[in-house]
N, C-alpha and C positions, 0 to 999 in steps of 0.2 A: 489348683496346682500352681498358680502364679506365686503363691506365697512361700514356695518351698525354699526359694533362695534366701529368705529373710534370715533364718537361723543358721545359714551355711557357715559364716565366719566362726561363730561360737562353737558349733559342733566340730568343725574342722580343727580348731585349736585343741579341743578335747581329744580328738582322735590322734592329733599329732603327738599328744603326751602318752598315748598307749604304747607300751613296750613292743619291740619289733619281733613279735612272736605270731605264729599263725593263729593261735587261740589264746585265751587266757590260761591261767595255771592249769596244767593237765590234772585230771582226776587221779586218785590212787586206784589201784586195781588188785583184787584178790581172786584167784582162780583155785578151785578145788576139783580136780580131775580124778574120777574113780579109776584106780588100776588094779585093785584086788577086791576080795569080798568085803573087807572092812579097812582098806588102805587107799588113801588119796594122795595125789601128787599136788602139792600146794605150790602156788607162785604168787609172790607178794611184790608189788611195784609201788614206789612212792615218788612224788615229784622232787626234783632238785630245787633247793632254795639256797641261793648264795653258795653253791657248790657242796652243800651238805643235804643229807636226806631230811625231807619234812619230818618234824618230830611227831609222827603218828605211828601206832603199831597195831597190827591186826592180832586179835586174840581169838582162838578157836574154841569150840565147846570143851567142857571140863573132861569129857571122856576121851578127848584127843590127846596124843602125845607124839612129838612136842607140840605145844599150843602156839608158839611163836617162831618167827623165822630165825634160824641160827645166825645168818650173816647176810648183809646186803653188799652188792657190788654195783659200781657206777658203769653204765653202758653207754655214756656219751650224752644221754639225755635225761635219764632217770635212774633212781637206785632200785635194785630189784634182787630177789633171792628165791630159791626153790628148794623144797625139802619133802620127804616122805612123811606122811602122817597116819598113824593107826588110831581108828576110833571104833573101839568095840561097841557093838550095839547100832552103829551108823550115826549119821548126821542129824536125822529127822528129830526135831524136838530140842536140839541143842541151840545155844546161843553163840552167834558170831558178833564181836564187838570190835570197834576201832578206837583205841585209847588216844586221846589228844585231839581227836577230830573236832571237838567242840570248840577249840581254840583257833581254828583255822577257817579259811573262806573257800575251801575246796570240798569236793565230794569223793566218795569211794564207791566204785562199781564192783560188785561181788558176783561171780559166776560160779555155780556149784553143780554138781552132778549127784543125783540120788540113785541113778542106775546108769550103766555104761552108755556114753554118747548122747545121754538126754540131759540137757542142762537148763537150769533156771538162773534168773538174774535178779538182783536187788541193788537198790542204791541207798547208801547211807549219807547223811548230810550232817552239818554241825548241830542241827536241832534234833537229829535222830541218829544216834551213834551205834545202835545195836538192833538185832532183830532175832527173833526165834525161827529156826528153819522149819517151815510148814511142810505140808504135803505138797506134791508138785503143783507149780503155779497154773492157774487156769487162764482162760482167754482174757478175762477182765484184768487180771494182774499184768499180763503181757502188754495189753493195750495201754494201760496207765503208765506203766514203767517206761515204755519206749516212746510214747508221746512226750513224756517230761524230759526224757534224755535228748529228744529232737529239739525241744524248745531251748533246753539249756545249751546244747551245742551251737545253734546258730546265734543266740544272744551273746555267747562268749567268744565267737569268732570275729574278731575286729576287722579281719581282711574281708570276710563275706559282707559284713555290714556296710563297710566302706565302699564295696562295689555297688551295693544297692542304693547307698546315698548318692554316689556319683551319677547313677541312672536317673534319680529323681531330679537332680540339678540339670542334667543334660537334656532330658525329654520333658518339656513343659506341657505338651498338649495331652489331655486325658487319654484319648483313644490310643495314640502311639505308645504312651506310657503303659497302659494296660496290656497291650499287645507285647511290649518288651518284657514286662514282669511275667506274663504268662509263658512266653518263650523261654525265659530263664528258668522258670519252675519246671517246665516240661523237660528241658535239657538236663538239669541236675537230677530230676527224678530218674531219668533214663539211665545215666551213667551210675548213679547211686546203687540202683538195683542190679545192673550188669556186673559192677565191680564186686559187690557184696556177695552175690551168688557165684562169683568166680569165672564169669564169661569173659571178662577183660581184666588185664592186670598191668599196671604201670607202677614204677617206684614212686614212693611218696615225695621224697625231697624235690624232684624236678616238677612234680605236679604243683607243690606249694609255691615254687619259684614262679611258675608260669601264672599261677592265680595272682601274684603280686604284680606280675607284668600286665595282666588284664586290667588292673586298677590304674597302672600308668597310662595305658591307652586311653581309658575314659577320661583321665585327667587332661591328657593332651587334646583330645576332641573337645572338651569343655573350654580349654584355653583359647583354641583356634576357630570357635564356632562362628564368630563374626568376621572372619578373614576374608569373606566373599566367595570362597571355594566351597562347593557342596560336598560336605564330609560324608564318609561312609556311614557314620551313626545317624546322619540326617536321612540318607536315602533308605537304609535298611536297618532301622534300630532293632527290630525283632531278631534279624539275622546275627547281629553282633552279640546281643544278650544271649541267643541260643547257643552260639559257638563257644562263648566263655562259660556259659551255664554248664556245658558238658565237663569242663575242667573242674569247676567248683563241686560238681557232683562227685568226682573222683576224690576231692578233699573230704567231703562228707563221708564217703565210703571208707576212707582210711580210718576215720575216728570210729565208725560202726564196727569195723572188723576188729579193732582193738577191744571193744566192749564184748563182742561176740553175740550170737543169736541163739535163742532156744531152739533145739533141734526139732521139737514137735510142733512149733508155731513160727517157722521162719517167714511164711508169707505175711502173717499178721504183724510180727514184729517189725518187719521191713517197711510195711505200709504204715504202721504207727509211727515209727522214727520219722519217715518222711512227712506225714502229717504234722508232726511236732515241729519239724523244720519250717514248714510252711506257716504254721501258727506263729512261730517266733519271728519270721520274716514279716508277716502282716502286722504284728505288734509293733515292730520297730518302724514300718512305714506309717502306721497310725500316730506313733508318738512324735515322729518328725513333723507330720502335717499338723497335729495338734498344737505343738510348740510354735510353729511358724505362724499359725492362725492367730494364736494368742498374742504373740510378739507383734504381729501386724496390727491388732487392735490397740495395743498399748503404745506403739511407736510407729505410726504410719509413715512418717518421713523416712525412717530407716528402711522400712519395707520398699519405698520407691527407689532409694539408692541401691539396695541390694538386688533389685530386679533388673537393673541395667546390666546387660551382658558385657558391655564394654567398661564397666566401672571396676574400681579397685577392689571391691568386696568379692566378686567372683574371681578375679585374677588371684587374690591372696588364697582363696579356697582352692583354686586349681593348683597352685604351687604347693600348697600344704598337703593335699591328697597325692600329688605326684612325688613330692619329696619323700612322704612317709612310705608309699609303695616302692619307690626306688630303694630306700634303705632296707626294707623288707626283702626285696629282690636280691640285692647284694649279699645280705646276710645269709639268705637261704642257699644262694649259689656257693658262698664260701663254706657252707656246712656239708657240701656234698661229700 
């Protein structure tokens, strides 16, 4: 664990360059909700790119009319539109495609109903831009889809990763670090499930703002670690990570609520998404530790300098983390 600080300057500079958004570019989203015997209500949302809709277009099966969204409107964050679709013979066996997706770096989440209130989900990527609608999705399909979505969400969330990175820098001892990560996992699992199931509800923008505030707190604790004062994060690291983990779980829940859950497999989908989040988090931690170990082998002198808590390296990292999270916080508050 002592080598965690070695790559901190480089990683912090990379994170400093990340746009001040809660996550990377949002995915596109297509929903087909059954409202009649052979009629669906379609909803299509695409990310905003430089004030214009991303140049992708959902195309429905050939037996559906109309097959494309008539018009998109800007809702302050993305472009969206909805329309009624008649599909004689139903959706099963038809192809849904997203034109232009192969030229982007985003995904499209598709939620469709073959019977009222019973939804299935698929994810299209630049490498897989179309699919044939099969029979209702089984347990294995739900498992693989939502694990992949969880991994993608955590690895695309710069704010969540920056929080975990700050924990790695702040807590150097293996025992307390494992306790803090475990507490963070338990907390965000709790609020993720509670918010997704509708047991608790908080508006998204304030939650995202406080998530940025949690990163600012860790940056402050890291900067003042050697002030001689026993900091809260030193006395109760698990309590700090648990408290902020509750907030981060609400952020995860907001993304999952946008995706939707298959009505027949809600517990499995929820568990799978959370497992995916944990896998992505462990992948990030492993990557940081591997990179710092390798850098320590190649430049041991730099490792020695970086490990000094009073050195310039840690201070630069602290200010970079704090400055980035402060910018996120102000941007999110201004967007209320």
